[in-house]
Backbone of each chain as ProteinMPNN parsed JSONL, in Angstrom:
{"seq_chain_A": "MANSAAICTSFKVDLLNGVHAFGTTVTRGGTGADTFNGALYLASGSLGAGTTAYSATSEVSGTNYTAGGTAVTNATAPTSSGTTAYWTPSASLAWTTVTLSTAFDTVLIYNSTQSNKAVGVYTFGSQTVTAGNFTLTMPSNTSSTALIQLA", "coords_chain_A": {"N_chain_A": [[0.864, -1.469, 0.425], [0.443, 2.098, -1.384], [0.964, 5.219, -0.42], [-1.386, 8.274, -1.623], [-1.582, 10.804, -3.255], [-4.241, 12.822, -2.899], [-7.585, 15.005, -3.211], [-9.452, 14.457, -0.557], [-12.534, 12.119, -0.445], [-14.008, 11.923, 1.133], [-13.866, 14.671, 2.284], [-15.866, 15.933, -0.07], [-18.4, 15.353, -0.024], [-18.582, 16.377, 2.783], [-18.029, 19.71, 1.512], [-21.013, 19.466, 0.52], [-22.524, 19.846, 2.526], [-22.123, 21.759, 3.985], [-19.881, 21.57, 5.383], [-17.371, 22.693, 6.238], [-15.829, 25.879, 6.435], [-12.871, 27.789, 4.97], [-12.67, 30.343, 5.261], [-14.798, 32.974, 5.983], [-17.665, 32.519, 7.657], [-21.065, 31.893, 6.884], [-23.603, 32.337, 8.653], [-25.544, 30.594, 11.123], [-28.74, 28.479, 11.346], [-29.969, 26.599, 12.26], [-29.497, 22.852, 12.727], [-30.916, 22.186, 10.23], [-31.274, 21.204, 6.82], [-30.54, 23.466, 3.887], [-32.63, 25.36, 1.836], [-34.24, 24.908, -1.026], [-34.603, 27.016, -3.927], [-35.935, 27.015, -7.415], [-35.787, 28.991, -10.606], [-37.292, 29.77, -13.376], [-35.873, 31.774, -16.025], [-35.853, 33.908, -19.574], [-34.785, 33.246, -22.433], [-33.206, 34.967, -23.201], [-31.297, 35.853, -21.545], [-28.64, 36.663, -19.931], [-27.111, 34.337, -17.972], [-25.105, 32.57, -15.625], [-21.585, 30.953, -15.164], [-21.155, 32.782, -14.328], [-23.218, 34.166, -12.705], [-24.35, 34.644, -8.866], [-26.413, 35.702, -7.107], [-29.679, 34.831, -6.556], [-31.733, 36.869, -9.186], [-33.93, 39.043, -10.433], [-34.342, 40.128, -12.981], [-34.445, 39.248, -16.273], [-36.041, 36.831, -15.551], [-38.615, 35.168, -15.987], [-41.872, 36.012, -16.822], [-46.01, 35.314, -16.107], [-49.042, 34.313, -16.338], [-50.105, 32.532, -12.938], [-47.014, 32.108, -12.655], [-45.149, 32.702, -9.955], [-42.531, 35.272, -9.26], [-38.709, 34.931, -8.615], [-39.57, 31.64, -7.986], [-40.165, 27.982, -8.207], [-39.973, 26.186, -4.506], [-37.129, 23.499, -4.453], [-37.851, 20.677, -4.195], [-36.061, 19.189, -1.414], [-35.628, 15.354, -0.751], [-33.268, 14.015, -0.501], [-29.926, 13.022, 0.56], [-26.748, 14.457, 0.386], [-24.185, 11.522, -1.293], [-21.784, 9.806, -2.303], [-19.583, 8.571, -4.706], [-17.255, 6.121, -5.678], [-15.274, 8.56, -6.418], [-16.33, 10.997, -6.642], [-18.573, 13.084, -5.483], [-22.024, 13.996, -4.815], [-24.714, 15.273, -6.054], [-28.637, 15.169, -6.336], [-31.819, 16.859, -6.14], [-34.774, 15.759, -5.22], [-37.254, 15.465, -6.724], [-38.828, 16.478, -9.234], [-38.832, 20.149, -10.7], [-41.99, 22.195, -10.778], [-44.483, 23.261, -12.856], [-47.89, 24.912, -12.842], [-50.642, 25.34, -15.125], [-49.704, 27.089, -15.995], [-48.707, 30.598, -17.815], [-46.913, 30.546, -20.644], [-44.925, 33.231, -22.098], [-43.099, 34.557, -22.919], [-39.765, 32.953, -25.409], [-37.98, 30.702, -23.49], [-35.227, 29.474, -21.878], [-33.402, 28.215, -19.261], [-33.225, 27.916, -15.84], [-32.756, 28.613, -13.261], [-30.682, 27.111, -9.956], [-30.963, 28.836, -6.414], [-30.046, 29.684, -3.373], [-32.615, 29.579, -1.092], [-32.247, 30.361, 1.298], [-29.854, 31.016, 2.061], [-29.624, 33.717, 1.318], [-30.331, 34.132, -1.296], [-28.261, 32.692, -3.294], [-26.74, 31.574, -5.656], [-26.935, 28.552, -7.355], [-26.885, 26.867, -9.605], [-26.706, 26.797, -12.947], [-28.691, 25.373, -15.785], [-29.876, 24.648, -18.523], [-32.763, 23.443, -21.135], [-32.954, 24.595, -23.577], [-34.858, 26.51, -25.932], [-38.168, 27.512, -24.605], [-41.809, 28.162, -24.57], [-44.345, 28.28, -23.246], [-47.971, 27.43, -22.677], [-51.044, 28.451, -20.682], [-50.364, 25.346, -19.426], [-49.048, 23.11, -18.809], [-45.269, 22.695, -17.443], [-42.518, 21.004, -16.748], [-39.694, 20.235, -15.452], [-37.74, 17.612, -15.641], [-34.872, 15.709, -12.575], [-31.892, 15.048, -13.361], [-30.94, 11.471, -13.45], [-29.851, 10.556, -9.876], [-26.981, 9.509, -10.197], [-23.347, 9.266, -9.843], [-22.458, 10.542, -12.414], [-24.227, 11.066, -13.351], [-25.867, 12.993, -12.088], [-26.993, 17.065, -10.38], [-25.131, 18.255, -9.195], [-21.97, 17.16, -9.294], [-19.06, 16.913, -7.673], [-15.996, 16.343, -8.572]], "CA_chain_A": [[0.144, 0.021, 0.459], [1.211, 3.446, -0.692], [-0.246, 6.696, -0.746], [-1.188, 8.992, -2.921], [-2.274, 12.675, -3.236], [-5.964, 12.931, -3.547], [-8.784, 15.266, -2.659], [-10.284, 13.409, 0.635], [-13.699, 11.937, -0.84], [-14.952, 12.717, 2.302], [-14.683, 16.603, 2.12], [-16.566, 16.645, -0.549], [-19.588, 14.854, 0.846], [-18.834, 17.53, 3.131], [-18.289, 20.469, 1.531], [-21.65, 19.712, -0.419], [-23.656, 19.363, 3.157], [-21.367, 23.412, 4.274], [-18.859, 21.139, 7.016], [-15.635, 23.447, 5.455], [-15.757, 26.86, 5.823], [-11.787, 28.224, 4.912], [-13.418, 31.91, 4.901], [-15.853, 33.706, 6.969], [-19.422, 31.733, 7.013], [-22.57, 32.279, 7.533], [-24.549, 32.145, 10.624], [-26.847, 29.757, 10.741], [-29.728, 28.616, 12.442], [-29.671, 25.37, 12.879], [-28.624, 22.013, 11.657], [-30.923, 21.446, 8.858], [-30.714, 21.77, 5.513], [-31.341, 24.854, 3.43], [-33.883, 25.372, 0.965], [-33.999, 25.416, -2.611], [-35.733, 26.664, -5.659], [-35.6, 26.852, -9.025], [-36.523, 29.518, -10.729], [-36.834, 30.2, -15.225], [-35.671, 32.64, -17.437], [-36.139, 34.357, -21.262], [-33.858, 32.928, -23.52], [-32.411, 36.57, -23.916], [-31.062, 35.933, -20.529], [-27.652, 35.615, -19.416], [-27.232, 33.688, -16.282], [-23.812, 31.605, -16.613], [-20.689, 31.022, -14.297], [-20.81, 34.417, -13.328], [-23.994, 34.445, -11.497], [-23.654, 35.17, -7.589], [-27.596, 34.531, -6.617], [-30.676, 34.816, -8.092], [-31.93, 37.868, -9.502], [-35.169, 39.108, -10.608], [-34.06, 40.552, -13.96], [-34.881, 38.564, -16.773], [-37.208, 35.636, -14.968], [-39.74, 35.224, -16.774], [-43.361, 36.611, -16.013], [-46.731, 34.47, -16.838], [-50.51, 33.543, -15.168], [-49.445, 31.608, -12.555], [-45.511, 32.583, -12.401], [-44.684, 33.739, -8.722], [-41.383, 35.624, -8.946], [-38.473, 33.818, -6.935], [-39.399, 30.024, -8.992], [-40.477, 26.627, -6.866], [-39.321, 25.62, -4.418], [-36.243, 22.773, -4.777], [-37.731, 18.656, -3.19], [-34.783, 17.874, -0.706], [-35.003, 14.685, 0.5], [-31.764, 12.662, -0.849], [-28.66, 14.013, 1.394], [-25.401, 14.028, -0.446], [-23.836, 10.569, -1.519], [-20.8, 9.748, -3.282], [-19.944, 6.836, -5.376], [-16.105, 6.661, -6.069], [-13.577, 10.01, -5.282], [-17.201, 11.724, -7.17], [-19.914, 13.523, -4.811], [-23.178, 14.02, -6.158], [-26.599, 15.687, -5.503], [-29.128, 16.142, -6.891], [-33.237, 17.183, -6.531], [-35.458, 14.411, -5.151], [-38.277, 16.002, -7.231], [-39.117, 17.934, -10.563], [-39.766, 21.152, -10.183], [-43.184, 21.626, -11.852], [-45.227, 24.867, -12.421], [-49.065, 24.298, -13.622], [-51.14, 26.016, -15.709], [-48.508, 28.822, -16.363], [-48.396, 30.633, -19.946], [-45.016, 31.908, -20.424], [-45.788, 33.811, -23.576], [-41.921, 35.446, -23.482], [-38.867, 32.482, -24.62], [-37.3, 31.067, -21.359], [-34.249, 28.124, -22.215], [-32.331, 28.322, -18.254], [-33.306, 27.661, -14.864], [-31.537, 28.337, -11.525], [-30.858, 27.104, -8.856], [-30.454, 29.395, -6.05], [-30.174, 28.642, -2.021], [-33.104, 31.244, -0.874], [-31.215, 30.05, 3.097], [-27.899, 32.139, 2.509], [-29.557, 34.432, 1.03], [-30.812, 33.66, -2.624], [-26.615, 32.588, -3.096], [-26.669, 30.491, -6.764], [-25.809, 27.099, -7.153], [-25.633, 26.463, -10.929], [-27.418, 27.896, -13.98], [-29.259, 24.709, -16.181], [-30.436, 24.484, -19.614], [-33.033, 22.888, -21.199], [-33.558, 24.997, -24.972], [-35.76, 27.25, -26.152], [-39.708, 26.749, -24.414], [-42.727, 29.357, -24.306], [-46.022, 27.295, -22.324], [-49.077, 27.974, -23.077], [-52.289, 27.641, -20.703], [-50.41, 24.386, -19.467], [-47.903, 22.608, -17.142], [-43.983, 23.0, -17.361], [-41.797, 20.29, -15.845], [-38.19, 20.189, -15.509], [-37.643, 16.381, -14.364], [-34.355, 16.455, -12.748], [-30.584, 14.018, -13.863], [-31.097, 10.118, -12.142], [-29.186, 11.091, -9.052], [-25.671, 8.538, -9.881], [-22.044, 10.048, -9.726], [-21.794, 10.517, -13.561], [-25.423, 12.318, -13.948], [-26.323, 14.043, -11.426], [-27.04, 17.605, -10.528], [-24.115, 18.664, -8.859], [-21.212, 16.04, -8.914], [-17.585, 17.35, -7.033], [-15.107, 15.383, -9.192]], "C_chain_A": [[0.26, 1.353, 0.62], [0.518, 5.253, -0.967], [-0.341, 7.637, -2.071], [-2.254, 9.974, -2.141], [-3.118, 12.812, -3.789], [-6.723, 14.336, -2.501], [-9.495, 14.694, -1.932], [-12.33, 13.134, -0.635], [-14.516, 12.072, -0.157], [-14.977, 14.623, 2.357], [-15.51, 17.252, 1.294], [-17.775, 16.96, -0.926], [-20.043, 16.215, 1.676], [-18.671, 19.12, 2.622], [-19.885, 21.009, 0.029], [-22.8, 19.262, 1.32], [-22.91, 20.653, 4.5], [-20.46, 22.698, 6.012], [-18.018, 22.509, 7.06], [-15.999, 24.978, 5.802], [-14.072, 27.441, 5.908], [-11.577, 29.323, 4.942], [-14.496, 32.327, 5.945], [-17.129, 33.251, 7.035], [-20.268, 32.799, 7.083], [-23.258, 32.056, 8.825], [-25.62, 31.445, 10.48], [-27.547, 29.165, 11.496], [-30.333, 28.007, 12.768], [-28.726, 24.636, 12.378], [-29.346, 21.772, 10.284], [-30.331, 21.79, 7.715], [-30.949, 23.046, 4.564], [-32.23, 24.89, 2.729], [-33.64, 26.013, -0.072], [-34.414, 25.31, -3.53], [-34.871, 27.069, -6.732], [-36.528, 27.873, -9.975], [-36.092, 29.655, -12.648], [-36.69, 31.529, -15.146], [-35.314, 33.081, -18.995], [-34.53, 33.388, -21.795], [-32.705, 34.381, -24.017], [-31.733, 36.859, -22.704], [-29.788, 36.351, -20.182], [-26.889, 36.12, -18.563], [-26.089, 33.552, -16.71], [-22.996, 31.383, -15.862], [-20.523, 31.99, -13.049], [-21.781, 34.811, -12.086], [-24.112, 34.147, -10.571], [-24.724, 35.013, -7.204], [-28.889, 35.344, -7.222], [-31.081, 36.351, -8.546], [-33.638, 37.77, -10.369], [-35.373, 39.407, -12.246], [-33.344, 39.3, -14.631], [-35.165, 37.482, -16.613], [-37.87, 35.919, -15.357], [-41.385, 35.231, -15.76], [-44.896, 35.282, -17.298], [-48.224, 34.638, -15.563], [-50.049, 32.478, -14.783], [-48.058, 31.445, -12.324], [-45.089, 33.528, -11.612], [-43.722, 34.231, -9.429], [-40.339, 34.683, -8.194], [-38.763, 32.529, -7.735], [-40.679, 29.381, -8.027], [-40.063, 26.46, -6.5], [-38.509, 23.745, -4.855], [-37.239, 21.381, -3.617], [-35.791, 18.737, -2.878], [-35.143, 16.584, 0.153], [-33.924, 13.929, 0.289], [-30.877, 13.799, -0.17], [-27.388, 13.217, -0.161], [-24.853, 13.205, -0.371], [-21.683, 10.86, -1.483], [-20.162, 8.193, -3.469], [-18.02, 7.39, -5.692], [-15.241, 7.708, -5.063], [-14.542, 10.546, -6.067], [-18.192, 11.967, -6.169], [-20.794, 13.858, -5.746], [-24.422, 14.885, -5.123], [-27.589, 16.034, -6.328], [-30.504, 16.167, -6.325], [-33.727, 15.348, -6.208], [-36.712, 14.735, -5.914], [-37.83, 16.572, -8.765], [-39.7, 18.912, -10.225], [-41.226, 20.878, -11.921], [-44.052, 23.013, -12.048], [-46.334, 24.592, -13.299], [-49.583, 25.619, -13.499], [-50.584, 27.201, -15.837], [-48.797, 29.298, -17.981], [-47.228, 31.928, -19.4], [-44.924, 32.594, -22.3], [-44.29, 34.144, -24.174], [-41.065, 33.819, -23.709], [-37.976, 32.115, -23.304], [-36.426, 29.385, -22.288], [-33.526, 27.87, -20.362], [-32.887, 27.887, -17.026], [-32.047, 27.584, -13.936], [-31.654, 27.963, -10.303], [-30.088, 27.848, -7.723], [-30.133, 28.787, -4.484], [-30.909, 29.952, -1.769], [-33.005, 31.023, 1.326], [-30.264, 31.343, 3.45], [-28.136, 32.803, 1.357], [-29.69, 35.245, -1.139], [-29.01, 33.511, -3.29], [-26.789, 31.428, -4.819], [-26.102, 29.478, -6.487], [-25.26, 26.711, -8.664], [-26.831, 26.865, -11.794], [-27.665, 26.265, -14.481], [-30.064, 25.167, -16.948], [-30.883, 24.036, -20.66], [-33.453, 22.841, -23.455], [-35.016, 25.63, -24.444], [-37.92, 27.109, -25.511], [-40.535, 27.959, -24.299], [-44.768, 27.394, -23.436], [-47.342, 28.523, -22.512], [-50.375, 26.998, -22.077], [-51.993, 26.325, -20.43], [-49.028, 23.881, -18.167], [-46.288, 22.698, -17.815], [-43.339, 22.205, -16.763], [-40.9, 20.06, -15.694], [-38.056, 18.716, -14.695], [-35.665, 16.642, -14.572], [-33.417, 15.254, -13.363], [-31.128, 12.989, -13.302], [-29.147, 10.62, -11.112], [-27.8, 9.939, -8.812], [-24.59, 9.862, -9.938], [-21.839, 10.731, -10.577], [-22.976, 11.495, -14.415], [-25.963, 13.254, -12.913], [-26.266, 15.731, -11.349], [-26.479, 18.513, -10.781], [-22.829, 17.665, -8.869], [-20.162, 17.086, -8.512], [-16.871, 15.825, -7.681], [-13.807, 15.493, -7.957]], "O_chain_A": [[0.258, 1.977, 1.682], [-0.216, 5.965, -1.651], [0.332, 7.705, -3.099], [-3.077, 10.008, -1.227], [-3.145, 12.945, -5.012], [-6.425, 14.558, -1.328], [-10.466, 14.216, -2.518], [-12.942, 13.964, -1.307], [-15.68, 12.313, -0.477], [-15.881, 15.455, 2.441], [-15.927, 18.405, 1.398], [-18.278, 17.88, -1.572], [-21.061, 16.899, 1.568], [-19.232, 19.907, 3.385], [-19.991, 21.928, -0.784], [-23.726, 18.458, 1.209], [-23.125, 20.493, 5.701], [-20.446, 23.124, 7.167], [-18.136, 23.286, 8.007], [-16.865, 25.251, 4.971], [-13.793, 27.614, 7.094], [-10.427, 29.695, 4.707], [-14.837, 31.461, 6.752], [-17.832, 33.804, 6.189], [-20.23, 34.017, 7.255], [-23.029, 31.428, 9.859], [-26.554, 31.727, 9.728], [-27.095, 29.181, 12.641], [-31.281, 28.297, 13.497], [-27.668, 24.974, 11.846], [-28.738, 21.299, 9.323], [-29.292, 22.419, 7.516], [-32.009, 23.584, 4.881], [-33.037, 24.074, 3.174], [-33.118, 27.111, -0.263], [-34.694, 24.289, -4.158], [-33.68, 27.335, -6.89], [-37.736, 27.688, -10.123], [-34.951, 29.64, -13.11], [-37.254, 32.299, -14.368], [-34.403, 32.461, -19.543], [-33.475, 33.134, -21.214], [-31.823, 34.565, -24.855], [-31.455, 38.048, -22.552], [-30.611, 37.006, -19.543], [-26.326, 37.178, -18.283], [-25.702, 34.05, -17.767], [-23.7, 31.697, -14.903], [-20.153, 32.073, -11.878], [-21.528, 35.396, -11.032], [-24.08, 32.919, -10.636], [-24.69, 33.929, -6.621], [-28.965, 36.209, -8.095], [-30.368, 37.124, -7.907], [-34.262, 36.779, -10.749], [-36.397, 39.009, -12.801], [-32.408, 38.604, -14.237], [-34.672, 36.725, -17.45], [-38.103, 37.126, -15.298], [-41.79, 34.767, -14.694], [-44.842, 34.78, -18.421], [-48.262, 34.968, -14.378], [-49.637, 31.568, -15.501], [-47.833, 30.436, -11.656], [-44.745, 34.671, -11.913], [-43.761, 33.733, -10.555], [-40.71, 33.844, -7.372], [-37.737, 32.338, -8.386], [-41.63, 29.889, -7.433], [-39.013, 26.224, -7.097], [-39.191, 22.897, -5.431], [-37.139, 21.364, -2.39], [-34.796, 18.517, -3.568], [-35.052, 16.559, 1.381], [-33.715, 13.056, 1.131], [-30.999, 15.02, -0.265], [-27.275, 12.305, -0.98], [-24.399, 13.245, 0.772], [-20.842, 11.602, -0.976], [-20.198, 7.165, -2.793], [-17.602, 8.537, -5.857], [-14.82, 7.767, -3.908], [-13.802, 11.036, -6.92], [-18.813, 10.943, -5.885], [-20.655, 14.005, -6.96], [-24.737, 14.959, -3.935], [-27.534, 17.056, -7.013], [-30.56, 15.092, -5.727], [-33.324, 14.273, -6.651], [-37.519, 13.884, -5.54], [-36.743, 16.959, -9.194], [-40.773, 18.936, -9.622], [-41.399, 20.249, -12.965], [-44.131, 23.757, -11.07], [-46.091, 24.11, -14.405], [-49.419, 26.538, -12.696], [-51.187, 28.271, -15.75], [-49.019, 28.614, -18.98], [-46.912, 32.918, -18.74], [-44.881, 32.037, -23.397], [-44.043, 34.105, -25.38], [-41.24, 33.07, -22.748], [-37.475, 32.839, -22.444], [-36.956, 28.554, -23.026], [-32.909, 26.811, -20.482], [-33.259, 26.783, -17.424], [-30.995, 26.951, -13.853], [-32.555, 28.354, -9.561], [-28.86, 27.763, -7.717], [-29.982, 27.574, -4.339], [-30.436, 31.067, -1.984], [-33.653, 31.536, 2.238], [-30.033, 32.132, 4.366], [-27.344, 32.752, 0.416], [-29.331, 36.228, -1.786], [-28.635, 34.559, -3.815], [-27.017, 30.254, -4.527], [-25.148, 29.273, -5.736], [-24.126, 26.412, -9.038], [-27.875, 27.243, -11.263], [-26.981, 25.507, -13.793], [-30.941, 25.949, -16.579], [-30.037, 23.94, -21.549], [-33.85, 21.98, -24.239], [-35.786, 25.517, -23.49], [-38.748, 26.563, -26.241], [-39.909, 28.93, -23.875], [-45.483, 26.394, -23.373], [-47.515, 29.742, -22.49], [-50.72, 25.825, -22.222], [-52.862, 25.569, -20.865], [-48.47, 24.29, -17.15], [-46.357, 22.787, -19.041], [-43.422, 22.617, -15.606], [-41.024, 18.841, -15.815], [-38.205, 18.596, -13.479], [-35.053, 17.157, -15.508], [-34.076, 14.375, -13.919], [-31.977, 13.325, -12.476], [-27.993, 10.846, -11.478], [-27.507, 9.521, -7.693], [-24.874, 11.056, -10.04], [-21.141, 11.707, -10.302], [-22.902, 12.215, -15.411], [-26.5, 14.315, -13.231], [-25.498, 16.142, -12.218], [-26.61, 19.355, -11.669], [-22.899, 17.267, -7.706], [-20.335, 18.202, -9.003], [-17.124, 14.658, -7.383], [-12.787, 14.814, -8.073]]}, "seq_chain_B": "MKVYTEKGLIDLEKLHVRDRVEWHDNARVIITHWTDESGAEVRRDVWASVLRGHETQLTGNLNGE", "coords_chain_B": {"N_chain_B": [[-65.202, 14.588, -20.964], [-62.942, 17.046, -20.301], [-60.986, 20.392, -21.042], [-57.997, 21.789, -20.136], [-57.794, 25.127, -21.573], [-56.541, 28.337, -22.939], [-58.948, 28.686, -24.285], [-60.502, 28.623, -21.967], [-62.743, 25.89, -20.119], [-62.136, 22.691, -22.528], [-63.859, 20.212, -25.138], [-62.873, 17.426, -24.965], [-62.475, 16.245, -26.496], [-62.471, 17.074, -29.013], [-60.497, 18.03, -28.801], [-57.065, 18.242, -30.799], [-54.12, 16.734, -30.325], [-51.312, 16.678, -30.202], [-47.72, 15.322, -30.249], [-44.305, 16.66, -29.766], [-41.1, 15.936, -29.738], [-37.69, 17.475, -28.785], [-34.231, 18.135, -28.674], [-31.628, 18.696, -27.242], [-29.133, 20.168, -26.289], [-27.693, 19.414, -23.804], [-30.589, 18.571, -21.937], [-33.546, 17.042, -22.847], [-36.449, 17.468, -24.682], [-39.956, 17.114, -24.557], [-42.519, 18.009, -26.703], [-46.215, 19.241, -25.728], [-48.846, 19.525, -27.859], [-51.866, 21.814, -28.248], [-54.502, 21.571, -30.023], [-57.76, 23.191, -30.904], [-60.951, 22.375, -32.847], [-60.854, 24.928, -34.925], [-58.145, 24.827, -35.643], [-55.862, 26.07, -34.149], [-54.142, 26.938, -31.845], [-54.103, 26.281, -28.399], [-53.03, 25.224, -26.294], [-49.672, 24.794, -24.197], [-48.037, 22.26, -23.679], [-44.856, 22.279, -21.55], [-42.53, 19.423, -21.142], [-39.536, 19.1, -19.973], [-35.865, 17.373, -19.416], [-33.544, 17.025, -18.079], [-30.503, 16.136, -18.682], [-27.484, 15.451, -17.596], [-26.268, 16.902, -14.653], [-23.43, 19.359, -13.876], [-20.12, 18.5, -13.295], [-17.833, 19.335, -11.045], [-14.586, 19.488, -11.214], [-12.812, 18.969, -8.851], [-9.189, 19.009, -7.302], [-5.836, 18.559, -6.143], [-2.187, 18.479, -5.697], [0.958, 19.811, -4.241], [1.624, 21.571, -5.865], [0.179, 23.236, -6.56], [-1.236, 22.227, -8.077]], "CA_chain_B": [[-63.255, 15.455, -20.084], [-62.78, 18.49, -20.468], [-59.08, 20.316, -20.662], [-58.231, 23.311, -19.676], [-57.436, 25.671, -22.127], [-56.747, 30.185, -23.287], [-60.104, 29.875, -24.355], [-61.522, 27.658, -21.407], [-62.24, 24.577, -20.616], [-63.01, 22.32, -24.021], [-64.002, 19.393, -24.506], [-60.649, 16.702, -25.01], [-62.957, 15.572, -28.515], [-62.738, 18.301, -29.616], [-59.16, 18.647, -29.371], [-55.995, 17.563, -31.546], [-52.904, 16.417, -29.293], [-49.952, 16.265, -30.671], [-46.708, 15.233, -29.595], [-43.284, 16.669, -30.476], [-39.646, 15.671, -29.009], [-36.333, 17.905, -28.829], [-32.801, 17.4, -27.983], [-30.443, 19.763, -26.64], [-26.999, 19.715, -26.098], [-27.945, 18.647, -22.151], [-31.916, 17.975, -22.277], [-34.275, 16.033, -23.837], [-38.044, 18.216, -24.106], [-40.948, 16.633, -25.09], [-43.814, 19.632, -26.257], [-47.761, 18.82, -26.208], [-49.525, 21.422, -28.644], [-53.339, 21.046, -27.887], [-54.797, 23.057, -30.299], [-58.388, 23.472, -31.124], [-61.171, 22.664, -34.36], [-60.435, 25.766, -36.314], [-56.554, 24.916, -36.218], [-55.414, 26.991, -33.43], [-53.377, 25.664, -30.837], [-54.978, 26.571, -26.969], [-52.845, 25.205, -25.259], [-49.665, 23.624, -24.089], [-47.072, 21.937, -22.44], [-43.364, 20.883, -22.18], [-41.376, 18.626, -20.42], [-37.408, 18.322, -20.658], [-35.862, 15.851, -18.311], [-32.187, 17.831, -17.716], [-29.958, 14.84, -18.682], [-26.824, 15.506, -16.929], [-25.896, 17.988, -14.453], [-22.457, 19.597, -13.333], [-19.106, 18.47, -12.782], [-16.202, 20.215, -11.198], [-13.521, 19.103, -11.096], [-11.774, 19.154, -7.299], [-8.056, 18.352, -7.461], [-4.869, 19.372, -5.397], [-1.477, 18.774, -4.63], [1.726, 20.015, -3.195], [1.59, 23.004, -6.84], [-1.127, 23.582, -6.539], [-1.937, 21.511, -9.169]], "C_chain_B": [[-63.419, 16.289, -20.865], [-61.503, 19.121, -20.141], [-58.49, 21.725, -20.833], [-57.697, 24.4, -20.421], [-56.728, 27.743, -22.257], [-57.666, 29.614, -23.706], [-60.796, 28.99, -23.396], [-61.756, 26.031, -21.628], [-63.196, 23.481, -22.165], [-62.943, 21.013, -23.823], [-62.657, 18.109, -25.177], [-60.839, 15.647, -26.797], [-63.142, 15.999, -29.585], [-61.503, 18.772, -29.259], [-58.087, 18.148, -29.814], [-54.62, 17.743, -30.956], [-51.851, 15.508, -30.322], [-48.418, 16.432, -30.023], [-45.3, 15.708, -30.179], [-42.306, 16.389, -29.167], [-38.032, 16.251, -29.81], [-35.347, 17.461, -28.08], [-31.849, 18.464, -28.405], [-29.653, 19.323, -26.414], [-27.084, 19.408, -24.447], [-29.396, 18.388, -21.912], [-32.779, 17.249, -23.41], [-35.581, 16.4, -23.343], [-38.8, 17.013, -25.243], [-41.946, 18.124, -24.612], [-45.111, 18.293, -26.806], [-48.476, 19.932, -26.854], [-51.171, 20.535, -28.022], [-53.803, 21.841, -28.978], [-56.759, 22.338, -30.938], [-59.315, 23.532, -32.316], [-60.835, 23.623, -35.149], [-58.527, 25.218, -36.12], [-55.179, 25.918, -34.809], [-54.539, 26.532, -32.057], [-53.885, 26.973, -29.038], [-54.462, 25.846, -26.379], [-51.384, 24.614, -24.952], [-48.334, 23.309, -23.395], [-46.127, 21.56, -22.271], [-43.226, 20.819, -21.213], [-40.812, 18.341, -20.398], [-37.535, 17.815, -18.709], [-33.949, 16.885, -18.444], [-31.379, 15.906, -17.804], [-28.618, 14.435, -17.889], [-26.299, 16.791, -16.075], [-24.192, 18.805, -14.698], [-21.339, 19.131, -12.981], [-18.997, 19.43, -12.144], [-15.083, 19.486, -10.199], [-12.787, 19.332, -9.556], [-10.177, 18.359, -7.701], [-7.109, 19.48, -6.843], [-3.584, 18.253, -5.227], [-0.557, 19.943, -4.484], [2.689, 21.442, -4.81], [1.09, 22.756, -6.997], [-2.298, 23.456, -8.321], [-3.064, 21.599, -9.379]], "O_chain_B": [[-63.963, 16.279, -21.969], [-60.843, 18.686, -19.197], [-58.688, 22.531, -21.741], [-56.785, 24.847, -19.725], [-56.544, 28.204, -21.13], [-57.849, 30.82, -23.87], [-61.799, 28.467, -23.882], [-61.388, 25.24, -22.496], [-64.349, 23.55, -22.59], [-62.35, 20.467, -22.893], [-61.653, 18.405, -25.825], [-60.176, 14.987, -27.596], [-63.66, 15.659, -30.649], [-61.335, 19.985, -29.38], [-57.856, 17.193, -29.072], [-54.023, 18.812, -31.083], [-51.713, 14.403, -30.847], [-48.019, 17.436, -29.433], [-45.03, 15.108, -31.219], [-42.589, 16.547, -27.98], [-37.44, 15.822, -30.8], [-35.394, 16.679, -27.13], [-31.464, 18.904, -29.489], [-29.372, 18.129, -26.313], [-25.967, 19.084, -24.043], [-29.259, 17.316, -21.323], [-32.534, 17.034, -24.597], [-36.037, 16.072, -22.248], [-38.404, 16.382, -26.222], [-42.159, 18.812, -23.614], [-45.145, 17.299, -27.531], [-48.631, 21.062, -26.39], [-51.466, 19.408, -27.624], [-53.448, 23.015, -28.873], [-56.898, 21.172, -31.311], [-59.025, 24.439, -33.095], [-60.446, 23.249, -36.256], [-57.855, 25.665, -37.05], [-53.977, 26.178, -34.869], [-54.716, 25.431, -31.536], [-53.877, 28.2, -28.935], [-55.234, 25.387, -25.537], [-51.441, 23.502, -25.478], [-47.717, 24.082, -22.662], [-45.964, 20.41, -22.678], [-43.523, 21.621, -20.327], [-40.757, 17.151, -20.705], [-38.257, 17.808, -17.712], [-33.726, 17.234, -19.603], [-31.678, 14.886, -17.185], [-28.513, 13.268, -17.511], [-25.896, 17.743, -16.743], [-23.801, 18.767, -15.864], [-21.343, 19.346, -11.769], [-19.716, 20.415, -12.312], [-14.914, 19.149, -9.028], [-12.039, 20.309, -9.583], [-10.11, 17.289, -8.305], [-7.271, 20.7, -6.872], [-3.86, 17.189, -4.672], [-1.063, 21.062, -4.568], [3.808, 21.953, -4.775], [1.061, 21.783, -7.75], [-3.168, 23.964, -9.029], [-3.571, 20.97, -10.307]]}, "name": "protein", "num_of_chains": 2, "seq": "MANSAAICTSFKVDLLNGVHAFGTTVTRGGTGADTFNGALYLASGSLGAGTTAYSATSEVSGTNYTAGGTAVTNATAPTSSGTTAYWTPSASLAWTTVTLSTAFDTVLIYNSTQSNKAVGVYTFGSQTVTAGNFTLTMPSNTSSTALIQLAMKVYTEKGLIDLEKLHVRDRVEWHDNARVIITHWTDESGAEVRRDVWASVLRGHETQLTGNLNGE"}
């Protein structure tokens, strides 16, 4: 057996669980998981890696859509497989009986508990919805497909 | 059975329903178009599936690489 340099897999899972803080951290109200939301954005928006927090700028608007989006179901704790830590929402994001007439193509997942800080931006092609449902199904929660993968 | 549309509730048998599948870089999208007897689209449902999330590489050694 020999030593091998690596970022520890347990550390990656800990990052997803908010265990380590190398800098000034936030004050937490408890030990429970944070609440995450998903908000939809127009295809004309400019969200990406530089997005730091939820903003209403470029967010979709329309019948039965509430600014800020909808809650992300988080019933499955982060885990790891091999050397990859990962997490995926445990249910689809759904908007029912909405009319979203201006083309949208993006969902922003953000942490509504921690000042609406951004988590990730995901695109799915330009869409509109008329008096119908928009359902965003999450990928399989595996080390190679999960919504967030720390490899 | 009646279906909710932008023109109110319409009998299902008076609607034509067509599904269309789109493939994007990281998503499969199924779009259901509902048209009435005049051919006007009165409802559109979208079911988008994110196929894969984002992977971030966390590596590190004493050389800072």
